[in-house]
Structures are given as structure tokens and as C-alpha cells.
N, C-alpha and C positions, 0 to 999 in steps of 0.2 A: 782418551785417544790412545790408540796403539802407536808406539814409536817405531820408526824405521830401523831396520837392522840389516845393513847391506852385507854383513858377513854371515848372516844366518843362512845355513844351507837349505832351510825349508822354503826360503823365498826365492831360490834360484831355479831357473828352468833351462834345461839344455836345449839349444837350438842348433839344428844342422846347418851345413854350409849353404844349402839352398833356401834357408829361411823358414823351414817347416819345423814344427815342434816334435821333439823326440818322445814318442808315446811310451817308451819304456820307463820314464820317470814320473808318469802321471800318478801312480798309486803313492809313491813316496811324497810327492808334492802335496797331494790332498791330505794325507795323514799328518804331515808336519805342519801344514797350514792350520789345521784345527787346533793343534797344541800351541802354536805361536800366537793366535788371536786371543784377546782377553775374553773372559766369560761374559756371555750375554751380547757380544758384538755380532751384529747380523749384517745383512746385505745393505740395510739402510745406512750403515756407517762405514762401509768399505768401498774401495774404489781401486781398480786394477789398471795400471798404466804401464806403458813401455816407452823408454827414452831412445828407442832406435836400436839398430843392430850393432853400431860401433861403440855404444856406451858400455861402461863396466858394470852397470846395474841393469842388465837385461831382465825384463819380466819381473821387476821388483814390485811387491804389493805394498801400497800406501793406504793408511787408514785416515779418515777425516769425516767431518760432519756432512751428512747428506744434504745437498743443496738443490734438490728437485731433478727434473729430467735433464739429462746431459745433452749437449749439442751433438750434431752428427759427427761421427768419428773422423779424425784426420787420417791421411794415408799412413802416418807413422805409428798409429796406435795398433797394437797387436794383442789379441787375447791369448792367454796361455794355452788353453785347449777348450774344446766344446764340452768335454766331460766335466772338467773342473768348474766351468762356468755354470753348468746345470746343477752341480752339487752346491755351489755357493748360493744359487738362487733358492734351493730348497731350504738351506740353513738360514737364509736371511729373511724369509717371509715371517717377520715377527710383528706385523701390524695388527692392531686390535680394533675391530669395528663394533662398538656397543650397539644395543638395540635401539637407542634413540636416534640413530642416523648420524651420530657425531663420530668423526674419524680422528684418532690421535696416534701419535708415535710413542712407543714405550720408553725410548731413551732420551732423545733430544729433538730439537726443532719446535716450531710454534704449534699450538693446538688449533686445529681448524674446526670451527663450529658451522654446521649447515643449518640455515634458517628453515623453520618449518613453514611450508607453503600451504596456505588454506585452500581447500578444494571447494569450489562453488557448488559442485554437485552434492557434496556432503552437507553443506549448509542448507541447501534446498531440501535435502532428505530429512534433516533435523526439523525444519519448519513444518514439513508435511507430517512428520511424526507427532509434533506438538498439537497441530491442528486436528489430527485424527483423534488423539486422546481427548482433547477438549470437546470435540463433537460427540464422541462416544459418551462422555460423562453427562453432557447436556441432554442428549437423546434419552439416556436412561432416566434422567430426572423428569423429563416431560412425560414419558410413558408411565412412570411411577405415580405422577400426579393424576394422570387421566384414569388410571386404574384404582386410585384411592389408597395406594400403599405408601406414597411418599408425602412428606410434609413440605409446605411452601411458606415463604415469608410474605405476609400480607400487611400493607399499610392501609387500614380501613378508610381513613379520611382521603388519602390520595387516590385510592381505587374508586371511591365514590365520585370524586371530581372527574376522573377519566371516563367513567361510564356516562356521566351527564354530558361531557363534551362529545362523545361519540353519538349519543342520542340526538343532541342538538345539531350535529353536523348532518345527520340524515334528514332532519326536519328542514334545515336551511337548504339542502339540496333539492327537496321537494318544492319549496317556495321558488327557488331559482328556476326550476324546470317549468313551473306554471307561469312565471313572469315571462319567460322566453316564449312560451306558447301565446300569451296575450300580446306580446310585441309582434309576433309573426302575424297574428290575426288582425291586429290594428293596422299593420303596414298594408295588408291586403285591402282592408276597408278604405284607408286613405287613398290608395291607388285607384280604387273603384270610384270613390267620390270625385277625384280629380278628373277622371275620364268622363264621368256623368256631367260634371260642370262644363267641360268642353263641348259635350254633345248639346246641352241646353243652349249654350252660347251660340253655337252654329245654327240651331233651329230658330233662335230669336232673330237672326239676321235674314233668314230665308222665309219666315212666316210673318208677314206684316200684320195679320189680324191677331196673332198670338205673340207678338213681339215682347210685350211687357211681362206676360206670364212666364215665357221661357227665360227671360232676363232675370226675374226674381229667383227662379229656381237655380239658374246658373250661378248667381252670386252666393246663394245659400250653400250650395255644394262646395264652391271654392273656399268659402269661409270655414266650413266644417273640415275640409281637407287641410287648410292651414292650421287650424286648432289641433287637428289630429297629428300633424307633424310635430307640433310643439309638445303635445302629450307623449308622442313616441320618443322624442329626445329625453324627456324626463324618465320614462320607463327604462330606456336603454342605459341611462346613467345609473339608475337603481340596480339594474342587472349587473353592470360592470363592477360596481362597488361590492355587491353581495358575492359575486363570483371571486373577487380578490380575497374577500374574507374567508370564504369556504375552501377554495382550492389552493390557496397560498398560505395564509396566516394559520388557519386551523390545521391544514395538512402538515405544515412545518412543525407545529406542536405535536401532532400525532406521530411524526417521524421520531421525535425525541422520546415520546412515550414507548415506541417500539424498541429503541435502544435501551431504555430503562428496563423493559421487560426481559430483554436478552441478558442484561447485567444481573437481573434478579435470578434468572434460571441458572446462570453460571455460579452465582453466589450460593444458591441452594445446593447445586451439584457438588461443589467442593466442601460445603458444610457437611453434607451427608457423608462424603468420602472421609472427612476427618473424624466424624463421629464413629464410623465403622472401625477405623484404625485405633481409636482410643479404647474401644471395647475389647480389642484383641490383646494378646500378650505384649509385654514391653521387654525386649531383649536387644542384643547388639544388632540383629538383623532388621528389626522393625523400627527402631528409634530413628535412623536416617529417613525412613519413609514418613514417619510421623512429623518430623521437623520440616521436611519438604512440603507435606500436605498443609501444615500450619502456615507456612510461608505463602503458599498459593491461596489459601483461604483468606488470609489477611489482605492480600493484594486485590482479590475480587470483592472483598467487603468494602474496601476503600472506593473501588470503582462503582459499586452499587450505591453507596451513600452519596457520591458525587452526582450520579445520574438522577437520584431521587430529588436532590436539591435543585438540579437543573429543571426537572419537570415541574416542581412546585413553583419556581420563579416564572417559568413560561406560562403556566396556567393562570397565574395572577395577572400578568401583563396582558394575556389574551382576553381575559374577562373585561379588563378596563377598556381595551381597544374595541372589543365587540360591542359593548354598551354605547360607546361614543359613535361608532360608525352606524350601527343600526338605528340609533335615535335620529340622526340626521336623515338617513335614507327613508325611514318610515314617515317622517314629517313631509319630506319631498313627495313621496308617492301619494299620500293622502291629499295634500293641497292640490297637486296637479290633477288628480282624478276628479276631485270635487269641483274645481274651477272649470274643467272641460265639460262635464255633464250639466253644470249650471249655465253654461254658455257665457261665462265671464271670461272674455278674452284677455282683458287687462290683468285680472288676477292670475291667470295662467302664465302670462309673460312675466309678471312680477315674481312668481314662484321660481321660474328659471333663472332670473337675475339674482335672486336671493342665494341660490346655490351655485352661481357662477357657471351656468351651463350655456354653452354656445351651440346654436343649431347650425348645421351645415346645409346650405342651400343646394337643392338638387341641380346638378349640371354645372356647378361653379366650383372651380378648383380652389384649393387652399391658397391664401396669399403668400407671396414670397417673403423672405426675410427683409428685403428692402422695403416692401409695402408695410410690413409690421413696424419698421422703424419710423 
């Protein structure tokens, strides 16, 4: 800190009788002020005050620690001169702003650190860059495999199971489509038989000489329609179960298979990238790239191994579930068809009870929860 020297002629400023500064002493004041201040003391450590016109220390310069922006000047504060203030401002600009955005004072005062603010736009740009790089590597790997230039990782046992699953899915979809066609045609036949039975019953009432003949045919058609509705319920239950197996259970497994194949392509892409870097020179410029490529290769290898295990487990459970579901549905379909065409109504109804199939009576709404209780 610079100490006050009231007797120092360099700190005195002549003031005229009307309160204006005498400009004839400005050069002497500025020159002596530079010699009187300690070395390195700038504007951040100096403060110019005036104690009024009547004080014996008019225009005395005091030195002290900088305490931030000063309050608005009081009426008694007087600046020595505009020229002297501008020169002091030029000499006192000793603040240093480093490149990291941190602003500090060279001599005294606390160090102020500015927090780095994360820019969302930069983060999104970085994500887009990583995605673009990954997509480029995977696309290059796919093209290389199709052209026969690149190598691919193959699990022969798992690939064979996946091919069988896809082939079975196509065959099950064909069975499902044919069963739906059979259900539609059977529904039309049952509807026709019901209308035919109603027509025979009406004629049996109006034709007295053919009353019995029309009555027999009406009863037969109504019985066939009733058995057809029972068979239709069994076929629709078969269709619903096979549809769940094909379009939900198998489809879910195939979605996992697609994720496994994507992981396999990424694994092969980064494996190829690492092999190309290992074949090149090893120096200070390439070693960081090789280490980064090794890290990415290891991460995608772990992902590939995980997806391969997931596919193996899902294929195993799917096979067990498929055998169980199809066994029950095929037994139901066979027994219902055989009982219907044999005319065994009791056997047909027993088949539906065995598989807990409830037929919905046409024109009757489902019972409320109170009726079910």
C-alpha cells in the first residue's frame, strides 16, 4: 500500500478561487505522481478523493485496495482534472484475462472463476457427429460384405436356428391365412343353413300336405347350423392362438434377432477399423487413434456377446412355448373337425369344454359383472 504524504508537493493540486483546477500544474502533477506511486501500482489499487475546499489536504491522492465499483459521487468529491484521470486510467489497466475465460487481478483481491456453461447445441452436434461416424462405418461394412471384400463374424449354430425360425414363420403365416379363409367360408355356410332352416319351417306351417317333410329338413338345417357355430368357435380359437404365436411371440424374437444383427455389423465394422490401424505405422500420432479404436472395439464386442446370448435364450424359450401351444391347438382342430363331419354333436361340444371355449350366442350381449358373480 502506498502511504499518504500530505507534505509531498506531487500530491498537491492548485485550485483557483472559483473552484476550477489550474491547468498550468497538470504536467507537473502527472510527472510527480508517477514517481511517488510504488512500482506496479495501477488503477485497481488507487483512489482519488477530495476532502472539500476548506481542508488543508485538497486533492490528496490516497492508495488502498480496490473494493469494486464505487458508489455515485457525492457533491463534495472533485476530480483533479480530466487529463490526469485519463492518464491514470491508461496506466492502471493491468487486468489480465486468460484464454480459459477466468479473470484475475495481478496484485490483490479475490480470484474470480467463471463456470463453463455447457452449450446444448454443441452437445447435439457432438451426438450427430458420433452417429454419422458410426453409420458410415456400418454402411461401409455392409457394402464390403455384399461385394465379397469384407469379412463377417458368423455363429453357424445360431444362424441356422434363426433361418429355421424365419422359414417356420412363413409357413405358420400360410396356415393362419388358410384357416381364416376356412372360417369365413364356414361362417357363410352356417348363415345360409340357418336361413334355409327358417324357410323350411315357414313352409311346413303353410303346406299341410308337406308339413312333415318340410319340418324334417328344417330341423336338419338348424342342427347343422348349430354344429357349424360350434365348429366355427373352435376354428376361431385356433386362429387366435396361432396369430398370437406368429405375430407377437415369434415377431418379438425376430426383433431381438434384428438387434443382434445390427450389433454384429457394428462389431465387424470396428474390428475391421482396428485391424487396418494395426497394419499401419505406430508413432505418436497413430497410437491415440489405435487406443481409441481398441476401446470402441471392446465396447461393441461386449454388446455383440450380450445380444447373442439374448437371442439364444429367446430361441430356446420360443421353441418350448411353440411346441406346447401348437400341440394343444392341433388336437383341438382335429377333434372339432372330426366330430363335426361325423355328426357327433356330443363329441363336438365335449371338445370345446375340454379346451374351455365358450360360444357367444348370436344376438345376446355378454353378461354383466353382477351376473357373473
